[in-house]
C-alpha positions as CSV (number, residue, x, y, z in Angstrom):
1,M,38.6,-126.0,65.3
2,S,37.6,-129.6,65.4
3,L,39.2,-133.0,66.4
4,V,38.2,-136.2,64.7
5,E,39.2,-139.8,65.2
6,Q,39.8,-142.3,62.3
7,G,37.8,-145.5,62.1
8,L,38.4,-148.3,59.7
9,T,37.2,-146.3,56.7
10,Q,36.6,-142.7,57.7
11,Y,37.1,-139.9,60.2
12,T,34.4,-139.3,62.9
13,L,33.9,-135.9,64.5
14,V,34.8,-136.2,68.3
15,D,35.0,-132.6,69.5
16,D,33.8,-129.4,67.9
17,Y,35.5,-126.2,69.0
18,S,33.6,-123.8,66.8
19,Y,32.5,-120.5,68.4
20,Q,29.6,-121.8,70.4
21,N,31.8,-124.3,72.2
22,F,35.2,-122.7,72.1
23,F,35.6,-120.9,75.4
24,S,34.1,-123.6,77.5
25,N,36.8,-126.0,76.3
26,F,39.8,-123.8,77.2
27,N,41.4,-122.3,80.3
28,L,42.9,-118.9,80.2
29,I,46.3,-119.1,81.8
30,T,47.2,-116.1,84.0
31,S,50.7,-117.2,85.3
32,S,53.9,-115.4,84.1
33,D,55.0,-116.1,80.6
34,P,57.7,-118.9,80.8
35,T,59.4,-117.5,77.7
36,L,59.7,-114.1,79.4
37,G,57.6,-112.2,76.9
38,F,56.5,-108.6,77.6
39,V,53.0,-109.6,78.4
40,Q,50.4,-109.8,81.2
41,Y,48.2,-112.8,80.6
42,Q,44.5,-112.1,81.4
43,S,41.8,-114.0,83.2
44,L,38.5,-114.8,81.5
45,D,36.7,-112.1,83.4
46,S,39.3,-109.5,82.5
47,A,39.4,-110.6,78.8
48,I,35.6,-110.3,78.6
49,S,35.4,-106.9,80.3
50,N,38.2,-105.4,78.2
51,Q,36.9,-107.0,75.0
52,Y,40.0,-109.0,74.4
53,I,37.8,-112.0,73.5
54,G,34.5,-112.3,71.8
55,Y,32.5,-113.5,68.8
56,L,32.8,-112.0,65.3
57,N,30.8,-113.3,62.3
58,E,30.3,-116.7,63.9
59,S,34.0,-117.0,64.7
60,V,36.0,-116.6,67.9
61,Y,38.0,-113.4,68.3
62,L,41.2,-113.4,70.5
63,G,43.0,-110.1,70.9
64,V,45.2,-107.9,73.1
65,D,45.3,-104.4,74.4
66,H,46.2,-102.5,71.2
67,T,45.4,-99.0,72.4
68,N,47.2,-98.3,75.7
69,K,50.8,-97.9,76.6
70,T,51.6,-100.7,79.0
71,P,54.9,-100.4,80.8
72,N,54.5,-103.6,82.7
73,G,53.7,-105.7,79.6
74,R,50.9,-105.8,77.1
75,P,47.6,-107.4,78.3
76,S,47.4,-110.6,76.2
77,L,45.9,-114.1,76.1
78,R,47.2,-117.6,76.6
79,L,44.7,-120.4,76.2
80,E,45.2,-124.0,77.0
81,G,42.8,-126.8,76.1
82,K,41.0,-128.7,78.9
83,K,41.2,-132.1,77.0
84,A,44.2,-134.2,76.0
85,Y,44.5,-136.2,72.8
86,N,47.1,-138.8,71.6
87,Q,45.7,-139.6,68.2
88,G,43.3,-138.1,65.7
89,L,43.0,-135.3,63.1
90,L,43.1,-131.7,64.2
91,I,41.6,-129.2,61.8
92,A,41.9,-125.5,62.7
93,D,40.2,-122.8,60.5
94,I,42.0,-119.5,61.2
95,T,40.9,-116.5,59.2
96,H,43.2,-113.9,60.8
97,M,46.3,-113.8,63.0
98,P,48.7,-111.1,64.2
99,D,50.5,-109.3,61.3
100,S,54.2,-109.7,60.6
101,T,55.0,-106.8,63.0
102,C,57.8,-106.3,65.5
103,G,56.7,-107.4,69.0
104,N,54.4,-110.2,67.9
105,W,54.9,-113.9,68.8
106,P,51.7,-115.8,67.9
107,A,51.6,-119.6,68.1
108,L,49.3,-122.6,68.1
109,W,50.9,-125.7,69.5
110,M,50.3,-129.0,71.3
111,F,52.3,-130.4,74.2
112,S,52.1,-132.8,77.2
113,D,53.6,-133.0,80.7
114,P,56.3,-133.7,81.6
115,W,57.8,-131.4,79.1
116,P,59.9,-131.9,77.1
117,E,59.9,-135.7,77.6
118,M,56.4,-136.0,76.3
119,G,57.1,-133.6,73.4
120,E,55.7,-130.5,71.8
121,I,54.4,-129.8,68.3
122,D,54.4,-126.2,67.1
123,I,51.7,-126.0,64.4
124,I,52.0,-122.3,63.6
125,E,54.5,-120.0,65.1
126,G,56.5,-116.9,64.2
127,V,58.1,-113.8,65.7
128,N,58.4,-110.1,64.7
129,Q,58.4,-109.5,61.0
130,Q,58.6,-113.2,60.0
131,S,56.8,-113.8,56.7
132,V,56.5,-117.7,56.7
133,N,55.4,-120.2,59.2
134,A,57.8,-122.4,61.2
135,M,56.7,-125.8,62.3
136,T,58.8,-127.4,65.1
137,L,59.1,-130.5,67.3
138,H,60.6,-130.1,70.8
139,T,61.7,-133.2,72.7
140,S,64.2,-134.5,75.2
141,A,67.4,-136.2,74.1
142,G,67.3,-139.0,71.5
143,C,65.1,-137.6,68.8
144,V,66.8,-136.4,65.6
145,V,65.6,-136.2,62.1
146,E,66.9,-136.4,58.5
147,N,66.0,-134.2,55.7
148,A,63.4,-135.8,53.4
149,T,63.1,-132.8,51.0
150,V,65.5,-134.5,48.7
151,S,62.7,-136.7,47.3
152,P,61.3,-135.5,44.0
153,E,58.3,-133.3,44.7
154,D,55.0,-135.2,44.8
155,Q,56.8,-138.6,44.7
156,A,57.5,-141.1,47.4
157,D,61.0,-141.9,48.5
158,T,62.3,-145.5,49.1
159,N,60.6,-145.5,52.5
160,G,57.2,-144.7,51.0
161,Q,57.1,-141.1,52.4
162,L,56.0,-138.2,50.2
163,A,58.3,-135.4,49.7
164,F,57.3,-132.2,51.5
165,S,57.7,-128.6,50.4
166,G,59.1,-127.1,53.7
167,Q,62.8,-126.4,54.3
168,M,64.5,-128.1,57.2
169,T,66.4,-125.6,59.3
170,T,67.5,-127.6,62.4
171,L,67.8,-131.4,62.7
172,N,67.9,-132.2,66.5
173,C,64.6,-132.1,68.3
174,D,66.3,-132.1,71.8
175,V,65.7,-128.8,73.5
176,D,69.3,-129.0,74.9
177,A,71.0,-130.1,71.7
178,A,74.6,-129.3,71.3
179,G,75.3,-126.9,68.4
180,Q,71.8,-125.4,68.4
181,A,70.4,-122.5,70.3
182,Q,68.5,-123.4,73.5
183,N,65.0,-124.9,72.8
184,V,65.2,-124.6,69.0
185,G,64.1,-128.1,68.4
186,C,63.9,-129.6,64.9
187,S,62.2,-127.1,62.7
188,I,60.8,-126.8,59.2
189,Q,60.2,-123.5,57.6
190,A,57.4,-123.1,55.1
191,P,58.5,-122.1,51.6
192,K,57.8,-118.5,50.5
193,T,56.6,-119.7,47.0
194,T,55.7,-122.9,45.3
195,P,55.4,-123.4,41.6
196,S,52.2,-125.5,41.8
197,A,50.3,-123.2,44.3
198,S,47.3,-121.3,43.2
199,V,46.5,-118.4,45.5
200,T,43.7,-115.9,44.7
201,S,42.8,-112.8,46.6
202,T,41.2,-109.4,46.2
203,E,44.0,-107.8,48.0
204,N,47.3,-106.5,46.6
205,L,49.5,-109.5,47.0
206,P,52.8,-109.8,45.1
207,A,52.4,-111.2,41.6
208,S,54.5,-114.3,42.3
209,P,52.7,-117.5,43.5
210,I,53.4,-116.9,47.2
211,L,52.4,-119.5,49.8
212,P,50.8,-117.3,52.5
213,T,51.4,-119.4,55.6
214,Y,52.0,-116.7,58.3
215,G,51.3,-113.1,59.3
216,T,50.5,-110.3,56.9
217,N,50.3,-112.5,53.8
218,F,48.2,-115.1,55.6
219,N,45.7,-112.4,56.5
220,L,45.6,-111.0,52.9
221,V,44.0,-114.3,51.7
222,S,41.7,-114.5,54.7
223,G,43.7,-117.2,56.4
224,S,43.8,-121.0,55.9
225,F,43.0,-124.4,57.3
226,L,45.7,-126.0,59.4
227,V,45.7,-129.8,59.6
228,L,47.7,-132.0,62.0
229,E,47.5,-135.8,62.2
230,P,49.4,-137.5,65.0
231,Y,49.2,-141.3,64.8
232,Q,50.7,-144.5,66.2
233,T,53.5,-145.9,64.1
234,T,52.6,-149.6,64.7
235,S,50.2,-149.3,61.8
236,Q,50.8,-148.1,58.2
237,A,48.8,-144.9,58.7
238,T,48.3,-142.8,55.6
239,L,48.7,-139.1,55.1
240,P,45.7,-137.0,56.1
241,T,42.8,-136.9,53.8
242,P,39.9,-134.5,53.7
243,V,37.0,-135.4,56.0
244,T,35.1,-136.6,52.9
245,G,37.6,-139.5,52.8
246,V,38.9,-138.7,49.3
247,P,42.6,-138.1,49.1
248,H,43.5,-134.7,47.6
249,W,46.9,-133.2,47.7
250,P,47.2,-130.4,45.0
251,I,50.7,-129.7,46.3
252,S,53.1,-131.5,48.6
253,P,52.4,-131.0,52.3
254,V,54.6,-128.4,54.0
255,V,55.5,-131.0,56.7
256,S,55.3,-134.7,56.9
257,V,56.5,-136.5,60.0
258,T,56.8,-140.3,60.6
259,S,58.5,-142.0,63.5
260,R,60.9,-144.8,62.8
261,P,64.1,-145.9,64.6
262,T,65.5,-142.6,63.6
263,S,62.6,-140.1,63.2
264,R,62.2,-138.8,59.7
265,I,60.7,-135.5,58.6
């Protein structure tokens, strides 16, 4: 995982969270799960002694107790970064995540205090046997979105925003929005397939051109890069480009968010 900042012409690496630097940049949270999950979050010492964390092939391993019956909750991990960011490009290289199995709720997200006034961005999240990723914004009252998927794929709409391939499922980012379940936020679900996607794997994936964004299918293709670019809206910031500086979008992004008088996704 790395975070880079954008200069006038290119991105510059600011923080490197690869395996040598990873654990020194995170705190392991041991308080009770605020979402009431059936877990017992472990300290760093406990995680090390029980081998819930470690290094594997120059990567970071994060795990849980997957061998013992735990009537008081499964020993698990919740990590929180020590440093805060308000702009830049986040690149996460994830090769494996929990499968699409009942009882799982993996997530990677960004937030700030006070919550939800300062917002939350769920980059990857799913529960139980979910097969595709859900990307969500959580805010206080006043932030709603409109569906931009109506634009022709790979073409800009009248506001200059590229169409995206995800499916809008809820429109109000307010965690207390009327007509939505509590804390649902405004969410986009990744598509299961995309005609222009090219996925190769040595595993027995379905014959259709699936878009493996979460869980079991995500693992069958050895994971993916996840990219997030929050930016200030006072400038005409562009969509993310590879660190090389050359734009390359073989397919539409799953999610594109810009902030205007009425936020648009």
